[in-house]
C-alpha positions in Angstrom: 26.8 -10.0 -25.1 25.0 -6.7 -25.7 21.8 -8.5 -26.5 22.1 -10.5 -23.2 22.8 -7.5 -21.0 20.2 -5.5 -22.8 17.5 -7.8 -21.5 17.0 -7.1 -17.8 14.7 -10.1 -17.3 17.2 -12.5 -18.8 20.0 -11.0 -16.6 17.9 -11.5 -13.5 17.0 -15.0 -14.5 20.7 -15.9 -15.0 21.5 -14.2 -11.7 18.9 -16.3 -10.0 20.2 -19.5 -11.5 23.7 -18.5 -10.4 22.5 -17.9 -6.8 20.7 -21.3 -6.8 23.9 -23.0 -8.1 25.8 -21.3 -5.3 23.3 -22.5 -2.7 23.6 -26.0 -4.0 27.4 -25.9 -4.1 27.7 -24.7 -0.5 24.7 -26.6 1.0 27.0 -28.5 3.4 28.4 -25.3 5.1 25.6 -22.9 4.5 22.3 -24.9 4.6 19.4 -23.7 2.5 16.2 -23.5 4.6 13.2 -21.2 4.7 15.1 -18.8 7.0 18.1 -18.5 4.7 15.9 -18.1 1.6 13.8 -15.4 3.4 17.0 -13.6 4.5 18.4 -13.6 1.0 15.1 -12.2 -0.4 14.9 -9.7 2.4 18.3 -8.4 1.6 17.5 -8.2 -2.1 14.2 -6.4 -1.6 15.8 -4.1 1.0 18.5 -3.1 -1.4 15.9 -2.3 -4.0 13.8 -0.2 -1.5 16.6 1.7 0.2 18.6 2.0 -3.0 15.7 3.8 -4.6 15.0 5.9 -1.5 18.6 7.1 -1.7 18.4 7.6 -5.5 15.3 9.7 -5.1 16.7 11.8 -2.2 20.3 12.1 -3.4 19.8 12.4 -7.2 16.3 12.8 -8.6 14.7 15.3 -6.2 17.8 17.7 -6.0 18.3 17.5 -9.7 14.7 18.2 -10.9 14.9 22.0 -10.4 17.9 22.2 -12.7 16.3 20.2 -15.5 14.9 22.4 -18.3 11.1 22.5 -18.3 10.8 20.8 -21.7 12.8 17.8 -20.4 10.9 17.3 -17.1 8.2 15.2 -18.6 10.9 12.6 -19.5 11.4 12.2 -15.8 7.8 12.7 -14.5 6.1 10.6 -17.2 8.6 7.8 -17.8 11.2 7.5 -15.1 9.4 8.5 -11.9 6.4 6.1 -12.3 8.7 3.2 -12.8 11.0 4.2 -9.9 8.0 4.6 -7.6 6.6 1.2 -8.6 9.8 -0.6 -7.6 10.2 1.7 -4.6 6.8 0.9 -3.1 6.9 -2.9 -3.9 10.5 -3.1 -2.7 9.2 -1.6 0.6 6.3 -4.0 0.8 8.4 -7.1 0.0 11.1 -6.0 2.4 8.7 -5.7 5.2 6.9 -9.0 4.4 10.1 -11.0 4.2 11.4 -9.4 7.4 8.2 -10.3 9.3 8.4 -13.8 7.8 12.0 -14.2 9.0 11.0 -13.1 12.5 8.1 -15.5 12.5 10.1 -18.5 11.1 12.8 -17.7 13.7 10.3 -17.5 16.5 10.9 -14.0 17.7 8.2 -11.9 15.9 6.0 -11.2 18.9 9.0 -10.5 21.2 10.6 -8.2 18.7 7.5 -6.2 18.0 6.6 -5.9 21.7 10.2 -5.4 22.9 9.8 -8.3 25.3 12.8 -10.2 24.1 16.4 -9.8 25.2 19.4 -8.2 23.7 19.4 -8.4 19.9 15.7 -9.4 19.7 14.8 -5.9 21.1 17.4 -4.3 18.7 15.8 -6.0 15.7 12.4 -4.9 17.1 13.6 -1.3 16.9 14.6 -1.9 13.3 11.3 -3.6 12.5 9.3 -0.7 13.9 11.4 1.8 12.0 10.9 -0.2 8.8 7.1 -0.4 9.4 6.9 3.4 9.8 9.0 3.9 6.7 6.7 1.5 4.7 3.7 3.3 6.0 5.2 6.6 4.7 5.8 5.0 1.3 2.3 3.6 0.8 0.1 6.1 2.6 1.9 9.5 2.3 4.5 9.4 -0.5 2.7 7.3 -3.1 -0.7 9.1 -2.8 1.1 12.5 -3.0 3.2 11.4 -6.0 0.1 10.2 -7.9 -1.2 13.8 -7.7 2.2 15.3 -8.5 2.7 13.1 -11.5 -0.8 13.5 -12.8 -1.7 9.8 -12.3 -4.9 10.9 -10.5 -7.0 14.0 -10.8 -5.9 16.8 -8.6 -6.3 20.5 -8.5 -3.3 22.8 -8.8 -3.6 23.5 -5.0 -3.7 19.7 -4.2 -0.6 19.2 -6.4 1.2 22.1 -4.7 0.3 20.7 -1.2 1.4 17.1 -2.2 5.0 18.1 -3.0 6.1 19.2 0.5 4.1 16.3 2.1 5.9 13.8 -0.1 9.3 15.4 0.5 8.9 15.5 4.3 7.9 11.8 4.3 10.7 10.8 2.0 13.3 12.8 4.0 11.9 11.2 7.2 12.5 7.8 5.6 16.0 8.8 4.7 16.6 9.9 8.4 15.0 6.7 9.8 16.9 4.5 7.3 20.2 5.1 9.1 19.2 3.8 12.6 17.1 1.1 10.9 20.1 -0.2 9.0 22.2 -0.1 12.1 19.6 -2.1 14.0 19.1 -4.6 11.3 22.8 -5.2 10.7 23.9 -5.1 14.4 21.1 -7.4 15.6 22.3 -10.1 13.2 26.0 -10.0 14.2 25.5 -11.6 17.6 
């Protein structure tokens, strides 16, 4: 058992097989189609993205000042780069699957232009909030973190300026995640 659970890729593969078995078992009452597959993937990638956003804001960032200097490289050289990889690709794949759902469902243009009715406009708000958040991840947080973590050349002044910029964008995403999650969940209830 320890060997199985020690292998993340194997655990994910078995989890995927279990999900496919569940899809097949309930095909008559919960049909599997492109929309349902995209929604499942969208939810998974969204959990990865927002889960890591909350981990960074609730745990890692507030804890870093209390970590002894000699231990900080363990986080900045090993943990943070891996977290930021899954964070930014979670964001990208969440947005892409969300846009694909809207396209397959036929409301992409209406949602983005707020020209639909009721829940289409509500999902449009959620989509725009998610797009802003993904922009922050890829074009503000990630470039700043590359400097902070020493993944790219940066002067001490550039590193010092990158910290507050990344923090503001990350906290903005935390703020926006609350109405975004409301819009996404509530728009799909009706």
